[in-house]
GUROLUM-45859 format. One line per field, with one value per residue (C-alpha): residue in one letter; x, y, z. Coordinates in pm, whole numbers, plus 50000, padded with zeros to 5 digits. Each point is the difference from the previous one (the first is absolute). Example, Ala and Ser with C-alpha at 12.3 -4.5 7.8 and 13.67 -1.06 7.14 Angstrom:
2
rest: (a,s)
east: (51230,50137)
north: (49550,50344)
up: (50780,49934)
***
This chain:
286
rest: (m,t,h,t,s,i,w,t,d,l,q,g,a,a,f,d,q,g,y,v,d,a,g,g,i,r,t,r,f,l,h,a,g,d,s,t,k,p,a,l,i,f,i,h,g,t,g,g,h,a,e,a,y,a,r,n,l,e,a,h,g,e,f,f,d,v,y,a,i,d,l,l,g,h,g,f,t,a,k,p,d,r,d,y,t,i,p,d,y,v,a,q,i,i,a,f,m,d,a,r,g,i,r,r,a,s,i,s,g,e,s,l,g,g,w,v,a,s,h,v,a,v,s,h,p,d,r,v,d,k,l,v,l,n,t,a,g,g,d,k,v,d,a,p,t,l,a,r,i,r,e,i,t,i,a,a,v,e,n,p,s,w,e,t,v,k,g,r,l,e,w,l,m,w,d,k,t,k,v,n,d,d,l,v,r,s,r,q,a,i,y,e,q,p,a,m,k,k,a,i,r,h,i,l,a,m,h,t,p,e,a,r,a,f,y,a,i,k,p,e,q,w,a,a,i,k,a,p,t,l,v,l,w,t,d,h,d,p,t,a,t,v,e,t,g,a,q,l,a,a,a,i,p,g,s,k,f,v,v,m,e,g,c,g,h,w,p,q,f,e,d,a,p,t,f,n,r,i,h,i,d,f,l,r,n,g)
east: (44833,49961,50137,49742,50045,49824,50198,49888,49642,50045,50248,49854,49727,49973,50001,50155,50078,49966,49912,49725,49915,49665,49879,50351,50084,50275,49830,50169,49816,50041,49800,49894,49755,49919,49754,49775,49883,49782,50199,50069,50181,50138,50048,50219,49966,50171,50378,49975,50099,49923,50187,49709,49851,50308,49823,49689,50125,50067,49669,49797,50200,49854,49656,50057,50209,50120,50192,50132,50100,50193,49764,50098,50292,50041,50252,50194,49719,50055,49990,49893,50038,49634,49748,49836,49624,49735,49916,50370,50012,49674,50130,50317,49805,49783,50303,50185,49708,49989,50374,49978,49691,49778,49636,49867,50173,49927,50160,50131,50136,50153,49980,50054,49972,49651,49899,50134,49827,49670,50031,50081,49681,49797,50140,50067,49745,50034,50369,49954,49899,50028,50119,50196,50048,50274,50022,49912,50087,49790,49801,49970,50349,49997,50224,50237,50062,50065,50249,50174,50028,50150,50246,50141,50002,50189,50245,50073,50056,50197,50230,49964,50204,49936,49822,49764,49903,49948,49786,49783,49947,49935,49716,49824,50017,49834,50277,50316,50213,49842,50217,50299,50337,49938,49681,50181,50284,49757,49816,50323,50129,49683,50017,50369,49916,50082,49660,49815,50058,49784,49767,49899,49865,49795,49877,49897,49792,49715,50067,49822,49643,49921,50116,49819,49677,50039,50062,49757,49761,49644,49739,49805,50319,50072,49640,50036,50304,49898,50317,49976,50200,50199,50081,50285,50097,50216,49957,50317,49996,50183,49796,49639,49789,49810,49682,50130,50057,49650,49853,50187,49870,49645,50024,50060,49696,50060,50361,50170,50172,50281,50225,50341,50126,50350,50094,50066,49996,50166,49799,50104,50360,49956,49777,50033,49851,49675,49984,50065,49728,49737,50101,50019,49672,49823,50147,49920,49666,49866)
north: (74150,50239,49856,49968,49909,49999,50308,50198,49898,50155,50277,50330,49832,50064,49648,49798,49639,49850,49708,49959,49724,49870,49753,49864,49999,50244,50145,50210,50277,50275,50315,50322,50273,50094,49922,50296,49809,49687,49680,49754,49666,49817,49622,49810,49644,49665,50028,50378,50302,50367,50109,49861,50346,50212,50166,50082,50150,50353,50043,49859,50185,50326,49894,49720,49887,49702,49691,49709,49718,49674,49721,49740,49793,50228,50266,50113,49929,49733,49635,49777,49626,49904,49998,50334,49990,50258,50065,50069,50260,50160,50022,50165,50267,50085,50004,50224,50243,49998,50059,50300,50139,49942,49946,49954,49963,49921,49664,49924,49654,49832,49621,49843,50354,50026,49677,50132,50337,49821,49813,50323,50153,49693,49956,50364,50209,50285,50043,50026,50316,49878,49674,49942,49646,50015,49670,49850,49647,49751,49698,50145,49875,49653,49708,50011,50372,49943,49727,50231,50279,49757,49867,50333,50151,49713,49996,50371,49968,49674,50141,50381,50050,50297,49778,49823,50317,50190,49714,50011,50375,49968,49759,50298,50224,49994,50228,49821,50307,50164,49775,50229,49905,50191,49805,49671,50090,50120,49667,49807,50163,49891,49644,49974,50035,49666,49995,50013,49635,49893,50298,49933,49657,50167,50264,49736,49816,50210,49885,49667,49930,49879,50324,50207,49816,50012,50377,50089,50284,49871,50153,50143,50165,50164,50120,50149,50219,50359,50182,50165,49763,50025,49672,50081,49736,49981,49850,49788,49888,49662,49877,50054,50124,50326,49797,49879,50358,50095,49713,50120,50354,49869,49826,50331,50228,50338,49929,50167,49782,50136,49817,50144,49909,49892,49887,49674,49935,50327,50279,50242,49964,49917,50301,50217,50321,49824,49807,50312,50193,49725,49913,50356,50097,49705,50061,50371,49994,49645)
up: (56859,50293,50324,50276,50365,50334,50095,49696,50087,50345,49920,50112,50205,50373,50143,50278,50082,50344,50223,50258,50246,49872,50259,50052,49628,49900,49693,49734,49820,49744,50075,49830,50097,50359,50277,49919,49692,49973,50052,49717,50024,49695,50031,49750,49871,50058,50018,49956,50204,50053,49685,49800,50066,49935,49705,50202,50325,49879,49816,50289,50264,49869,50126,50251,50294,49799,50106,49796,50233,49985,50104,50259,49867,49697,49910,50307,50247,50268,49893,50290,49944,49948,49717,49921,49953,49920,50369,50065,49724,50112,50358,49870,49809,50302,50232,49754,49997,50380,50024,49766,50170,49696,50093,49644,49666,49641,49917,49651,49933,49696,49952,50347,50136,49853,50169,50331,49946,49938,50328,50185,49857,50101,50351,50093,49807,50249,49906,49621,49813,49641,49847,49679,49866,49737,49803,50337,50101,50193,49891,49647,49907,49843,50101,49697,50055,50370,49911,49753,50257,50251,49743,49882,50348,50160,49709,50046,50376,49992,49733,50000,49685,49777,49749,50242,50186,49677,49868,50312,49954,49626,50080,50162,49694,49661,49867,50117,49930,50308,50218,50049,50147,50320,50071,49935,50235,50268,50003,49965,50321,50177,49871,50094,50371,50171,50173,49668,49916,50294,49979,49640,50099,50274,49753,49747,50258,49864,49645,49996,49884,50353,50166,49738,50068,50378,50010,49722,50074,49991,49763,50293,50131,49664,49994,50348,49922,50075,49896,49655,49782,49677,49825,49763,49744,49689,49656,50033,50362,50016,50298,49891,49711,49972,50045,50336,50109,49887,50201,50308,49951,49957,50339,50182,50000,49840,49907,49706,49739,49784,49753,49917,49653,49906,50351,50183,50374,50112,49836,50275,49877,49632,49926,50308,49852,49904,50326,50207,49820,50039,50355,50136,49833,50161,50344,49990,49821,50005)
***
């Protein structure tokens, strides 16, 4: 089998890694493209990090000033000792844009990142060009699935062995062979940080039925979203069915609904060529 790694995904790409103070939160980012191009921000899911988009930066950097960030408490971003809620994440995204001098950006979020992106579009419509909801989280995830996510995530952080971290990543993929050693070690290094044991509890504050209901976007708010929207789902998403994705798309006027086949919860990684083609075409052409 051909060896794959994060470095081979980025090898030859013009990209950089850095940190910025986003409203007092030291926020890590990966970046490709330049400021002469339209801005694009990728937002990962629960327990994730910017490398979720390692296979997308180069392709998108040709057309966009693209950032993949580590959310509050995630990756190598700061981990203050308090629960992280949707308003905290939204404030971080807006502060990040301000710190980088970005007036408007397209926002593309996966899982939790999609939930955050939706709230950015609802609360700051003047800052969002286009919106992509990639197997997006929110109140669509049922209680047993939430409990399962909590269980495997806590297990991986409490004991970040190769096996537990790999198992957490395999949960994201339909094709488990897509979880390469480099990805496992990258997440393992993040979960080995001493601050992660507290941070993961703060991250998972959003993973209860009560929190999902409290921070749910109301039907009238979905209907009021003005940004052109792509709802991208998969046929093997472990958090919600294709029908759930279609219902979400139907709630947003004029949205486009696309289902990627043979993928789980990380289509941008599992089938990057297809994702890049669909995603770039939507962002450029609508």
